[in-house]
N, C-alpha and C positions, 0 to 999 in steps of 0.2 A: 682954751677952750673960745674957740668962736661961735656968732650968734647961730644957732637951730634955723633950718632955711624959713620964709615965713608964710602965714599959713594962705598967703597967696595962690601958695601951688597948687592948683585941680590937676587931676591928672586928665578927668574928660579934656579938659580945656588944652593939657599937651596933647594930648591926641589930636586934636583938630588940627593947630597948628601941622602937624607930622600929616596930616591928610590933604592938606591946602598946597605943604613945601612938597611933597611926592606927590603930587599930581599926574602929574605922567613918569615916574618912577615907581619901575615895582620895589612893593615895601615889602609882601610875605608872598613867599612860594612853596613849597612840600620839597625835601629834599630828593625825592624819585619820579617829579614832573616840574621842573624845573620853569618849563615852556608855562607850564599852569600857575604862573606868578604872578600877581592883583600889583597894579598899581594904585598908587591914592584915592585915584578916581572913583577902580574898580572897588578898592577894600569899602570905599564909603558907599558906595551901590551894594556890594553884597552886604553891611551894616541894615544900609535899609531895608533889605529882605531878611534879614534876622529879625526886627523891630516886626515887620509885619507879618512872617512865622509866632515868633511870640502874640501877637494878638487875636491870628485866627485857635492859636492853640489853647487858647483862655486863660494864660495866666496872668491872672489878675495884679496893679500895679501895688507896689508897695508888698508885695510878699518877695522870698529869694525861691531859685529857681533851680531841684538841683537837675544837676548831668552831670552821665558816665562818658567822660570826652577824652580823647585822648588829641595829639599836639597838632592840630589841622587846621590850613588857614580859616577853616570855618569856626571853629572854636575858638581863635580872636573875633571874628565877627558877633560873634554871638558872645560873648563878654561883653565888647565894647555895647552893644544895643541894648544888653540887659543894666547896662550901668547908665543908661542916656537915657534908660523909658519906663526905672524908676523899679527894673526887676532885674536887680542883682543875680547874676549864676554862680552856685556855688558844686561846682568840679568835685566829682567822688569817685572812687578810684576802679577801673570798672574788675584787677583784679582780686579787688574784697569781695568778700563770703555777704551772699543775700543778711545775713544777722549785722555782719557789719556796717552794712551801709544802712540796715535801718534805725540801727544805732545815731547814724546821722542825721536822717530823715525827720528822728524824733523833735525836730527843732527846726525842721523846717519848713515856710508858709504856705508854699506855694503846692495845690492842689494837681498840680502835672512836674509828670519825669522825663528828661531828654535824654535822650542815649545815640550813639553811633550805631550801626547796621551793626557793628562785626560784636556787638553788646547787648543782640534785641533780646535772648536767651536769660541774662541778668535781670535789662531794664522788664522783663515780663517778669518776672517771678517776682520782681520789686516794685512794681508795680499794685503785681495783685495782692503781697502781701502790709505793703499802709497806703491800699486803697487809692493810689497816683493814678492819674493819665499818663499814659504813656506816651512820648510823640518821637517817632524815629526823625534822625535828622541826615538826612546825608549828601548833595550839591544843597547849597542855596543858590537858588535867585536873583538874581539884578532888582533894585530897586531903587528907582529914582527919588520917591518919597523918602530921604536920609531925617531921619531924629535929629532936632537939633542935640549938637556935644553940647552939654552944659551937665550942671548941677551944682546942690547945694554943700560946701566943703567938709559937713558931716554924714554925709550921704552915701550908701555902701556899694563902691566900685565896685564888689564882686567880695563871697564871701570863702574862705580856705577850712580847713580841718584840718588840726597835728595831727603829727601819726600817730600815736600815742602808742606807742612803747609799753607803757605800764597800763595802760586799760583805756575806755573808752576815748575816742576821737573830739578833744576838744574846740567847739566852733571860735572861728575866728574872725570879726566883719572886718572890711579890708576898707577904713576909708575917703575917699576922693582926695582930701586936703592931707593925708599923709600920705598917701600915696605917690602923691606926686611929692613932697619934698623926698619921698625915700627915692625918687626917679632923679630925683638932682643928684642924692650923694651916690648912689651908684655907680650914675656914670660918673659922677668925676674917679671914684674911685679904681676902677677901671677903664675907664681912658677910654669912654662910650660915646663916638659921635655920626652926626648925618653921615659919612663916609667907612662906617662899619656894615659886616656883616656879620649878625651873631647867630648864634643857635646852642640854644642850650636841652644836656641829656638827660636833665630831671623830670618826669612824669608831666603832667598835665597841671594837676592835681595841687604840685605840691612845691610851698613857696620858690621851687629853687627852679620851676618851669613855667609855670604861671606865672610866679612876682618875678622870674626875671626876665620876659618876653614883656612883661604890661610896662618895665622900665626899657625896653628897647624902643615901644613902640612907643612911647615918650617919645623918646631922645631923638628921631626920626633914622633910627640904625634898619636896616633889611636884614628881615627875620629869615631865615631857615627853617622849615617844620621837618621833625619826622618823629612818627607815631609811638614811636617804640626802641628803648638803644639796643642796637647788638654792632658790635665788631664790626661786620659787613656797613651798616647803618651808617657806623661816623667815616669809614672810608667812603663812604658815595660823596662826603660832605667838599672831599680835597677838589671836584674840579668847579665848584660853585665860591672858589673867593673867600670863602669860609677869612676873617680874619679877628674874629672874637668867638669862645667856645667856654661853656659850664661843662664839668661834669666832678660826679661825686667820685672819694677815694677808689669804691669798686669794681668802679666801673674805669679809670686812673688803672689799675693794675694785671686788668682781663686786657686792656691796650699795649700796657705793655710789654703784658705776655707773649699777644699777636704781632707783635714790632710794628704796629697802629696808627701810636698814640703823634708824634706828626703830622702834621697836615702844612702842605705849601705856604699855602698863605697866613698863615694863622702867626696874629702878632699877641696875645695874650691868650691865657688858660685861667680859667676861674675854678677855683673848686673848696671845695665847703658840705656843708650839711651832717659830717662825717667825719671823728679821727681819718686822720692819715696816718700810719707807722713816715719818721723820718726818711727812710733809706726807702721806701716807694718815693718819698716826695727827688732824695737826690737822685735817682733813677730816670723821674720825669726829665727831672732839670740838663741829665746829659741826654736825652733819647730830643729834646727842643732848644741847644742851645740857642738863643737868641732870642725866645719865646720869652716873655713876663709871664711874671703868674705872679696869682693874686689868690688868697685865701682870706675871704671875707665871714665873718664867724656870728653867727646869731639863729635866733629860730623862725617858727612858722609866725608867734608872736609877735617879732618884734626884730629887724637888721638890715641893713647891718650895725657890731653891738663892736666889733673891734677890727682890723684889717693889718694881714702880713703885706707889704706892700711890695711890686717891683724889687725896690732898694734894699727893701729886707733880704728878699732871695738874691740880690747879688751878693748881698754882705754874710749870707749862708754859706755863697758855694766860695765865699773871698777866704773864710778859712773858721765863720762864729757862725758853727752848722749849729749850736744851743738854738737859734731863734728858729729852725724849725720845727722842735717840740714844741712851741707855741703859738697860739689864735693872732699873734698884731699887739698892736696898740689900740688903743680907745679911737674909734674915727673922731674925727675938729666937732661932730655936731651931734655928740655923746657923750652925758655928766656916766663915768662908769665908775664903783666902786664894789669892793668886799663886804660884804655885809657878816658884822658877828665872825670876825676874824678868830682863829684860833693861835695858842702858843705860834703854830708855825706859818702863819699869814692865810692861811690857808682858807673860807669862810662861800658864801655864796655870793654868786656874781647878781648885780642888782646895775640895772641903766636906769635914764629915760631922755627923751628928745622927741619932735617932733616928726618924726616922722617911723616909731612906733606904734601897733597896730590895737595892745591890749595890755594895758596899763589895770597900776592899783590906784592906792593913795597916792598922793599928791605927783599921779605922772610915771610912778616907779615900776619897773620889768625886776618881779620875781624870776629872775631864771632858770628856778633851781638845777644849774649847775656851780659843779665845788671848783674853783680856784683863786691863782692866787694872783700877784700882780709884783714884778721883781723891782730891782732898785731902777731900771733901764724904761719902766713904763711897759714892760712886754705882760703881758697877759699869759698864765698858764696853767691849761683844764687839769684838775685829777678826778674828774667823775661826778655822777650823777648825786644828789642828796639822797636820793632811795638807793642809791646804789653803794653807799658808803659802807664798809664790812666794817665791825667796833671789836676788836678781837683781845677781849682780858683785858678793857680800860682803854686799849693803843686803837686809836681812827688809821681805818687802809683804804686808800684810797687804788680803785680796779686799777685805774686807767696808768698809773703809776707804773706798778706792775705789770700790767701788761704790757705797757713799750718795753721793758726790762728784757720780759721773753719774749719779746719778740725778734730782740736783738741778736738772737741766740741762732746761728745759720739756718738750725737742723728747722724751725721753725716756723711757719710761714705766716700764722696769724694766732693770737691768744686773746682770752675773754676770762676771765675774772671774778667771782661771785661768795654770798658769805653762805657758808649749809649748820645750820644750829647744832653749836657744842654744850652740853652739860655741865661741863671743866669750862673751858674763858669764852663762853657765850655763840665765841662764831669762831668758826675756823674757815682759813681761806683754801680756797680751792681752784684750782688752775685746769681750766678745756683748752688745749693743746690741735691747731690742725697745722702736723706734721709739711712738712715739705716733700718727704718721700714718704708717701703712704707704708708699703712693704716695709721700711724700717727708721720706725719713729723714733725720735730724741728718748735713752732711757732719767726717769722721772730726779735719780741722783745725779746725775749730773746737770738737769736745769735747776734745783734745786742748786745748788756749788752755785751754778751761774749768776743764778739770781740774786745767792748770799753776798756776791764778790758788791753786790750794789744796791742793794736793802738791808735794812735792817733786819734780823730772825723774825721779829712779828710781823715781818712782811713777804715773809718768804711763802709759797702755800704750799700746805701739808699733803691736801689729794689732791691728785690728776686723773682725767680723763682724756684720752685723745679721742677726736674727729675728723670726719673726712671733711667740714663745712661748717661754719658757726651758724645758727637760722641769724636770717633776718629780716627786714619788712622792708620793702618796695623805696625806701630809700636806702638803703644800705646801714642800717640800724641795725646793732648788734641785741635782740629780744633775751635779756639776760634774764626774764623772765620764766622763756624757756629751757634755762639752764639749769634754770633747781628742781 
């Protein structure tokens, strides 16, 4: 393991260097209006305008400002201004309900709530419920009074919330020093540089959205934004020279079905956030020959932890397909281990490193993900701690069963949960999305198919067919909605 990045890496200073370097070059532009692109100098003046808006809105310094934002250049300016003036933003998803958003606001101190014009209805309802002053942000006027882009290492750059797949979203404070260290790590793993043109498909409130754009901005790459992912929005990136892009597995599957995944200038595609089926990955590799693929595994609390590198994908294409079931090897800057492994080597993945945001005792992040490490050092995930099924004293890991079922030609997706049973404690139940809804596979056939690979206690005993699986906005299956 190499030495972790030094605490001297501060994200706000990296951004300041980017703005100076790209003073006359376009650094950020919306995909649908590239003529509105901002140079480094213009972005700096918009940051000045954002700082002035926070002043006039009455946002006290030292408080976290909630904001219903999508991925626009104005959003980036607001985030930098908040970080520079001691009023870090907490971007929230406009797609959440008012009740869900109110849970997030409960631990955010600012008396002000920001929102975009498209989210005014939700903003008004939320502001009334939580007794906040609503400020609608559209265009940001330029202002030459740009705040000093500096901060203490332990100051908050911004605040994220976990996706909340099993309950109330969890607040994650993103520190300047740790975000700066993350920018160093991620830019190396994704080969991002000042010559890159970057676009991310994840929503702005997600670590794969704002977290990814924060890395690109610190690196000096040009950023192309689009507020919401659609197939047409992705196709619109084709004429903008995008060299590096990020997408979650459900988006990749949508683009493959529409024959829209490949972009002419694309050099690297980063994926992650939720498990991807190996067959989907094989199809993506076939659709984009010559494009490097990278899988970065982590979570809002800390990422990346592991990396399945472009070279790993090449080895998989050459015949080592088992690698596609892994999330790669631990990144050099991370110490990763399996906590309390069972007799099969499966235990909780725990890690520590200077670029992780939310850690516990002695800097360790307990991920809640169950996994194992093989003899080559590759990490294989088998599910979440809370998802594990205990049938008759035997542990069943849903991800293993799901991957097996999804290899069946008639199965598009599968999700597995445990249901109470007086005899064995829990039974394994599978929810199947068939490739052809009018002709779903026979459960007996699926049972035999699974039994050819899995031990009998892992094979589902109950089956249900659905048109789709319930997911949160980040693409993760909501197992609690299946129970």
